[in-house]
N, C-alpha and C positions, 0 to 999 in steps of 0.2 A: 478190522480194527477192534480191539478189546479194551475197555475201561474197566478199572477196578481200583479198590482202595489198598494202599500199600499196608501190609501187615507183617512186617519183619523180613530181614534180609534172607533168611533161610527159606521162608515160604515163597517169597518174590523169586528167588533164583530158581527154584523148582518149576514155579509157574512159567517162567520165561523158557527154561529148557523144554518144558512140554510143548509150548507154542512152536518152538523152533524145531522140535522133532517132528511135529505134525506136519508143518510147512515143508520140511525137507525129506519127508518120507520117501525113500526110494532114490533120493539124489545121491550121486557119487562125485560130483564136481561142483566147483564153485558154491561152497557151502560157508556159513559164517565162522569166523575164528572164535570159537567158544572159550578159548582159554582167556579172552578179554571180558567175558560176561561178569565175571565177579567184580571187576573195576566198576563197571556200569551200576551194579547193584549197590556197591558202596556209595558211589555218588548219589544215587537216589536216596539213600539212607541218611547221608550226611550233609546235604544241601537242600534248600527250600524249594527250588525249582531249577529246571534245565531240560535238556534234551540230548538224545544220543541217536546216531545214525550209522548205518554200515550196509555192507553188501558182501556177497560172496566172491566178488571179483568179475572181471570181464575178459572178453576174447580178443586176440589180434584181428585186425583188419583183413589178413590173409586167411582166416578161419572161414570156411565156405558152407558150413552148416548152421542151422539153428542151434542157439545154446541159451539155456536158463541159468539164472543166478538167484541167490536169496536177498531179498531186500528187508532191511530192519529199520523201523522207525519208532522211537520211544520219547515221551515227554512226561514230566511230572510237576505238579503244581501243589503247594501246601496252603491250606486255608484252615486257620485256627490250629487244632491239633491233628487234623486229618490231611493225609497226603494222597492226592489223586493221580493216577497213572493211566496213560494212553499208550497202547502198544500195537503195532502192526508189523506182522511177519508174513511175507508170501514170496512165492516163486514167480519170476517174470523174465522177460527176455533180457539177455546179457547185451551190454552195448559192445560195439566193435571200435576199438581203440588202436592207437598204432602199434604198440607192442604188448597188448594185453595188460591186465591188472590184476593185482593180488587182492584177496578180500581184506576188509578193514572193519573196525568198530571203533567210532570215536565219540567223545563227549563234548558237548558245546555248552557254554554258559549262555543263558539267555536272561533277558529282563522279565520282570514279573507278569507283565501283560502278555509278552510274546508266549511265555509258558501256558497262561491261561487259554490263549487263542489255540494253541497246539492240543491242549487236553479238551477244552470245551469249544470246538469251532463253531457249533450252532449258536450256542450262547454268546460268544464273542461277536459273531456276525450280527445279532440283533442289537447288541450294544453299540457297535461301530455305526450300524444303520441309523440308530437313534441319535447318536452324536452327530453324524453327518446331516440328518434332516433337520436338526435344530440349528446347526451352523447355516445351512442353506436358508431356512426361514428367517434367520437374523439378518443375513446378508441382502435379502430381497424385500424385506419388510417395507422399506421406503418407496419402492417402485410400484407402478401400476401393476394389477393383476396379470399373471402370464397368461397368453392366449390358450384356448382350449386344446390346441394340438400339442402343447408341452404337457405330456402325461407324466413325465418324471425328469426332474433335474438331478443329474448324476453328481456334478461337482460345480463349485462356484469359484470365481476368482474377482474379488472386488478391485475397482480402479479408482482413480481420481474423478472428482465430479459426481460421485455416486453411481457410476457405471458399474455393472456387473457382467462378467463373461460367464455365461452358463453352458455347461456341457450337456447336451441333450442328444443322446444316441451318438451317431457318427458326426453329427453336425453341431454348431454352436448357435446360441442366441445372445445378442448383447442386450441386456436390460437397461434401460435409460428412463430417466424421469418423464420423457415423452412418449414411451411405449418400448415394445419389445421388437427386435429386428433378427430375422432369420439369417444366418451366415452359412453358405455353403462352405464345407470344409476344405481347407488348402493345407497341403503339407507345410509343417511349422507353426500352425495356428496354436498348438498347445503352449508354445513359448512367447506367443505375441500378446500384447495388452489388448484390452477392448478398444481403446482410442486408436491404436495402430490398425486394428481390423477395420474400424469405421472408416479410417482415412483410405483404406484400400477400397471400400464400397462408394467412395466419392464424397463423404461427408466433410464439411468445412472444419477439420480438426486443427487447432492451434499447434504451431511448431513445439512452442515451448510448455512443458509440463506444467509450470506454475499458472498458466493461461487456461488450462484445460478445466473450465467449469461450464456447466450446463446452462444454455441460454435459449431465450425464445426462439432465436433463429434456428438452433438446433432441433428444437420441438417441431418447427415448421418443416425442416428438412426430413425429420422422421415421418411426419405425416404424408408428405409428397412421396417418400420412398415406399410406405405402405399402400398408398393409393396406385402406385405404379405396378404393384404386384397383384392388385385385385384384377 
């Protein structure tokens, strides 16, 4: 992958041609359709952000040998008066599809954040992690401190009564005003609410959502549950 600042259509077009020629050196089949490259350059010059993807085509399932194709990924992002571009061109294994496939080069419209993420992936990840950590901290602020075995909470899902379903590794924890409960993962848990999962564990969960408030009886049930695990 190469990052650089856009500096005019002519210069950019030559830069792309050079990268493609280097990647395709010696290749005779499944190369990029270069006749569409000018359209990509024009899109970069005329729009603030977007991306373009393409490849040199793929082989039929009946093809019994290893085959390579060219892969192309490009994204651009404008900040102030500068336009930043990220380009990746490389040869890799061609896919085997029903009847083979011709090469293509397409432009896709993207939102501003998506373009930023494609051009600056490491910076975008830091921003996403900061936003996620801030959201998680706000969601569990009212709960007791998580136990020491919870090293990192990946995601949270707040529920009625102040409960929080927390994704920790492959398993979940349910954060309650009475403490944190470890929940072994079962298929479908990502769609279940914290109260539904607690009911599965045998907690006295009210059937009506309007009645799902935390009580001293539930705190006692959490204590008994934790003691039972010791």
